[in-house]
Backbone as JSON, one array per atom type, in Angstrom:
{
  "sequence": "MVILTIIYILLLIIAELIGYTVLQIKLYGMNVKDFWSFIKSVQDLEILYKFSKKYESMSPQEQIIFLAEAEKMFSVFEKVPEQIWEDEYDKYSQILDAYKSIKMLRWAEVNV",
  "N": [[15.91, 31.53, -0.02], [15.4, 31.44, -2.77], [16.28, 28.89, -3.35], [14.48, 27.31, -1.92], [12.16, 27.87, -3.37], [12.78, 26.77, -5.85], [13.04, 24.07, -5.11], [10.42, 23.6, -4.27], [9.03, 23.95, -6.7], [10.14, 21.84, -8.22], [9.24, 19.64, -6.7], [6.51, 19.96, -7.08], [6.32, 19.5, -9.85], [7.15, 16.83, -9.95], [5.08, 15.63, -8.47], [2.92, 16.17, -10.18], [3.67, 14.63, -12.42], [3.55, 12.04, -11.33], [0.84, 11.95, -10.7], [-0.25, 12.14, -13.3], [0.7, 9.75, -14.4], [-0.63, 7.85, -12.8], [-3.24, 8.49, -13.52], [-3.22, 7.72, -16.25], [-2.85, 4.96, -15.97], [-5.22, 4.28, -14.67], [-7.02, 4.98, -16.7], [-6.59, 2.93, -18.49], [-8.0, 1.03, -17.25], [-7.02, -0.31, -15.08], [-5.7, -1.22, -11.85], [-3.37, 0.53, -9.78], [-1.82, -1.09, -8.2], [-2.01, -3.56, -9.56], [-0.65, -2.88, -11.89], [1.9, -2.39, -10.87], [2.53, -4.95, -9.98], [2.61, -6.19, -12.45], [4.9, -5.03, -13.57], [6.88, -6.16, -11.93], [6.46, -8.82, -12.64], [7.26, -8.91, -15.28], [9.98, -8.9, -15.04], [10.31, -11.39, -13.84], [9.45, -12.89, -15.95], [11.57, -13.04, -17.76], [13.34, -14.75, -16.42], [11.8, -17.09, -16.16], [11.48, -17.63, -18.84], [14.03, -18.43, -19.65], [14.23, -20.79, -18.18], [12.16, -22.22, -19.35], [13.14, -23.12, -21.72], [14.63, -25.3, -21.11], [13.03, -27.22, -19.88], [12.65, -29.95, -20.0], [14.81, -31.18, -18.84], [14.57, -30.66, -16.19], [14.33, -31.32, -12.68], [11.78, -33.08, -10.77], [11.05, -31.42, -8.57], [11.96, -28.91, -9.41], [10.31, -28.6, -11.61], [7.83, -28.33, -10.35], [8.2, -25.93, -8.99], [8.6, -24.26, -11.17], [6.05, -24.46, -12.38], [4.43, -23.28, -10.39], [5.46, -20.66, -10.26], [4.99, -19.84, -12.88], [2.19, -19.9, -12.96], [1.61, -17.8, -11.19], [2.67, -15.67, -12.67], [1.05, -15.8, -14.97], [-1.46, -15.13, -13.88], [-1.06, -12.47, -13.18], [-0.5, -11.29, -15.66], [-2.95, -11.61, -16.9], [-4.51, -9.59, -15.85], [-3.71, -7.31, -17.07], [-3.99, -5.2, -19.89], [-3.56, -6.53, -23.21], [-2.23, -4.93, -25.06], [-0.24, -3.63, -23.72], [1.69, -5.52, -23.06], [2.42, -6.74, -25.46], [4.9, -6.87, -26.71], [6.25, -8.74, -25.28], [5.05, -11.1, -25.9], [5.99, -13.38, -27.31], [7.81, -14.59, -25.54], [6.07, -15.09, -23.42], [4.35, -16.9, -24.65], [6.11, -19.04, -25.14], [6.7, -19.8, -22.51], [4.15, -20.56, -21.7], [3.73, -22.78, -23.38], [5.73, -24.52, -22.4], [4.75, -24.8, -19.83], [2.32, -26.12, -20.3], [3.33, -28.52, -21.38], [4.81, -29.58, -19.22], [2.74, -29.94, -17.4], [1.29, -31.92, -18.76], [3.19, -34.0, -18.81], [3.46, -34.52, -16.06], [0.84, -35.25, -15.48], [0.65, -37.56, -17.02], [2.52, -39.18, -15.7], [1.26, -39.6, -13.25], [-1.03, -40.97, -13.96], [-0.16, -43.4, -14.91]],
  "CA": [[14.55, 31.68, -0.5], [15.36, 30.97, -4.16], [16.46, 27.44, -3.33], [13.2, 26.74, -1.49], [11.23, 28.01, -4.48], [13.18, 25.77, -6.86], [12.69, 22.76, -4.56], [8.96, 23.52, -4.31], [8.64, 23.76, -8.1], [10.51, 20.48, -8.59], [8.31, 18.72, -6.04], [5.23, 20.11, -7.76], [6.44, 18.82, -11.14], [7.18, 15.38, -9.67], [3.72, 15.24, -8.07], [2.1, 16.18, -11.39], [4.04, 13.47, -13.23], [3.0, 10.85, -10.68], [-0.61, 12.01, -10.91], [-0.52, 11.84, -14.7], [0.93, 8.32, -14.59], [-1.75, 7.13, -12.16], [-4.41, 8.73, -14.37], [-3.09, 6.87, -17.44], [-3.08, 3.58, -15.55], [-6.67, 4.17, -14.42], [-7.72, 5.03, -17.98], [-6.49, 1.59, -19.08], [-8.9, 0.16, -16.5], [-6.22, -1.13, -14.18], [-5.31, -0.66, -10.56], [-1.93, 0.82, -9.7], [-1.22, -2.29, -7.62], [-1.89, -4.54, -10.64], [0.4, -2.44, -12.8], [3.18, -2.61, -10.2], [2.75, -6.4, -10.03], [2.98, -6.48, -13.82], [6.31, -4.64, -13.75], [7.67, -7.2, -11.28], [6.3, -10.07, -13.38], [8.06, -8.84, -16.51], [11.32, -9.34, -14.64], [10.22, -12.85, -13.65], [9.24, -13.47, -17.28], [12.88, -13.34, -18.33], [13.88, -15.93, -15.74], [10.99, -18.25, -16.55], [11.75, -17.89, -20.26], [15.26, -19.22, -19.71], [13.93, -22.13, -17.67], [11.23, -22.91, -20.24], [13.9, -23.73, -22.8], [15.23, -26.56, -20.67], [12.09, -27.83, -18.94], [12.72, -31.41, -20.07], [15.89, -31.66, -17.98], [14.3, -30.24, -14.82], [13.91, -32.33, -11.72], [10.37, -32.89, -10.42], [10.89, -30.25, -7.7], [12.12, -27.72, -10.25], [9.09, -28.48, -12.41], [6.76, -27.81, -9.49], [8.49, -24.51, -8.76], [8.33, -23.59, -12.44], [4.6, -24.38, -12.55], [3.88, -22.3, -9.44], [5.86, -19.31, -10.68], [4.3, -19.54, -14.14], [0.81, -19.59, -12.64], [1.6, -16.43, -10.64], [2.89, -14.74, -13.77], [-0.14, -15.8, -15.83], [-2.55, -14.4, -13.23], [-0.75, -11.03, -13.26], [-0.62, -10.86, -17.05], [-4.37, -11.57, -17.26], [-5.09, -8.35, -15.36], [-3.14, -6.19, -17.82], [-4.36, -5.25, -21.31], [-2.54, -7.14, -24.06], [-1.46, -3.92, -25.8], [0.91, -3.23, -22.91], [2.74, -6.54, -23.06], [2.51, -7.46, -26.73], [6.31, -7.09, -27.04], [6.7, -9.91, -24.54], [4.15, -12.2, -26.21], [6.73, -14.58, -27.71], [8.31, -15.23, -24.32], [4.9, -15.57, -22.7], [3.88, -18.08, -25.36], [7.09, -20.11, -24.89], [6.49, -20.25, -21.13], [2.86, -21.26, -21.69], [3.95, -24.09, -24.0], [6.48, -25.34, -21.44], [3.81, -25.06, -18.73], [1.4, -27.18, -20.75], [4.1, -29.76, -21.53], [5.11, -30.11, -17.89], [1.47, -30.42, -16.84], [0.97, -33.19, -19.42], [4.14, -35.0, -18.32], [3.11, -34.85, -14.68], [-0.43, -35.96, -15.54], [0.94, -38.9, -17.55], [3.19, -39.93, -14.65], [0.28, -39.94, -12.2], [-2.03, -41.9, -14.51], [0.45, -44.64, -15.4]],
  "C": [[14.4, 31.14, -1.92], [15.47, 29.45, -4.21], [15.16, 26.75, -2.9], [12.16, 26.82, -2.6], [11.52, 26.97, -5.56], [12.79, 24.37, -6.38], [11.17, 22.57, -4.62], [8.46, 23.28, -5.74], [8.96, 22.35, -8.58], [9.57, 19.45, -7.96], [6.93, 18.78, -6.69], [5.23, 19.39, -9.11], [6.42, 17.3, -10.95], [5.78, 14.88, -9.3], [2.79, 15.21, -9.28], [2.4, 14.99, -12.28], [3.48, 12.18, -12.64], [1.48, 10.81, -10.87], [-1.0, 11.66, -12.33], [-0.34, 10.34, -14.98], [-0.2, 7.5, -14.0], [-3.01, 7.3, -12.99], [-4.38, 7.84, -15.62], [-3.35, 5.4, -17.11], [-4.57, 3.34, -15.32], [-7.46, 4.19, -15.72], [-7.65, 3.7, -18.73], [-7.38, 0.59, -18.34], [-8.18, -0.74, -15.53], [-6.06, -0.43, -12.84], [-3.81, -0.42, -10.58], [-1.2, -0.4, -9.14], [-1.02, -3.37, -8.68], [-0.78, -4.16, -11.6], [1.78, -2.66, -12.17], [3.52, -4.11, -10.2], [3.17, -6.82, -11.43], [4.45, -6.15, -14.07], [7.22, -5.67, -13.12], [7.62, -8.5, -12.08], [7.07, -10.06, -14.69], [9.5, -9.25, -16.21], [11.35, -10.86, -14.45], [10.06, -13.57, -14.99], [10.56, -13.87, -17.91], [13.47, -14.61, -17.72], [13.13, -17.18, -16.15], [11.23, -18.62, -18.01], [13.0, -18.74, -20.41], [15.02, -20.65, -19.25], [13.02, -22.91, -18.63], [11.96, -23.59, -21.39], [14.49, -25.08, -22.4], [14.33, -27.3, -19.67], [12.21, -29.35, -18.91], [13.79, -31.97, -19.14], [15.7, -31.22, -16.52], [13.96, -31.43, -13.94], [12.44, -32.1, -11.38], [10.13, -31.67, -9.51], [11.02, -28.96, -8.49], [10.9, -27.51, -11.13], [7.95, -27.9, -11.6], [6.96, -26.32, -9.23], [8.2, -23.72, -10.03], [6.82, -23.41, -12.65], [3.98, -23.32, -11.64], [4.21, -20.88, -9.86], [5.16, -18.9, -11.97], [2.84, -19.18, -13.88], [0.67, -18.19, -12.04], [1.73, -15.41, -11.75], [1.66, -14.66, -14.67], [-1.27, -14.99, -15.2], [-2.3, -12.89, -13.27], [-0.95, -10.53, -14.68], [-2.07, -10.8, -17.51], [-5.04, -10.27, -16.87], [-4.66, -7.13, -16.17], [-3.58, -6.31, -19.28], [-3.21, -5.75, -22.19], [-1.69, -6.11, -24.82], [-0.21, -3.53, -25.03], [2.03, -4.25, -23.01], [2.87, -7.31, -24.37], [3.96, -7.68, -27.18], [6.86, -8.35, -26.38], [5.9, -11.17, -24.89], [4.89, -13.48, -26.57], [7.26, -15.33, -26.49], [7.16, -15.83, -23.52], [4.4, -16.87, -23.33], [4.81, -19.28, -25.13], [6.91, -20.68, -23.48], [5.18, -21.03, -21.02], [2.99, -22.65, -22.31], [4.69, -25.03, -23.05], [5.58, -25.73, -20.27], [2.87, -26.2, -19.1], [2.12, -28.52, -20.87], [4.4, -30.39, -20.18], [3.84, -30.66, -17.25], [1.1, -31.77, -17.44], [1.9, -34.31, -18.95], [3.77, -35.45, -16.91], [1.79, -35.62, -14.62], [-0.21, -37.4, -16.01], [1.62, -39.77, -16.49], [2.21, -40.41, -13.58], [-0.67, -41.02, -12.7], [-1.43, -43.17, -15.08], [0.38, -45.71, -14.38]]
}
């Protein structure tokens, strides 16, 4: 009986913590789905950041993959308030610069 009471109390505490977290996400004006996508994109941010440092040596197929992944990441980051990801701004900016450079290189190749 005591064990069931302890388990019930722990489950109640966990449910309250989840509810509080969802409430905080909603107060920021976001959907829980958007926030979960943001968490996944922060992991992708690290990978794209490493690739952005060597974009000049990428093959055309790698550049296309980089552009597609960067566009996905940009769309997720647009849905999240900047205060949440301001610590990642330098990496985001580096990826954006590489994205713009690759787009210009590909545009120049097409128009030559």
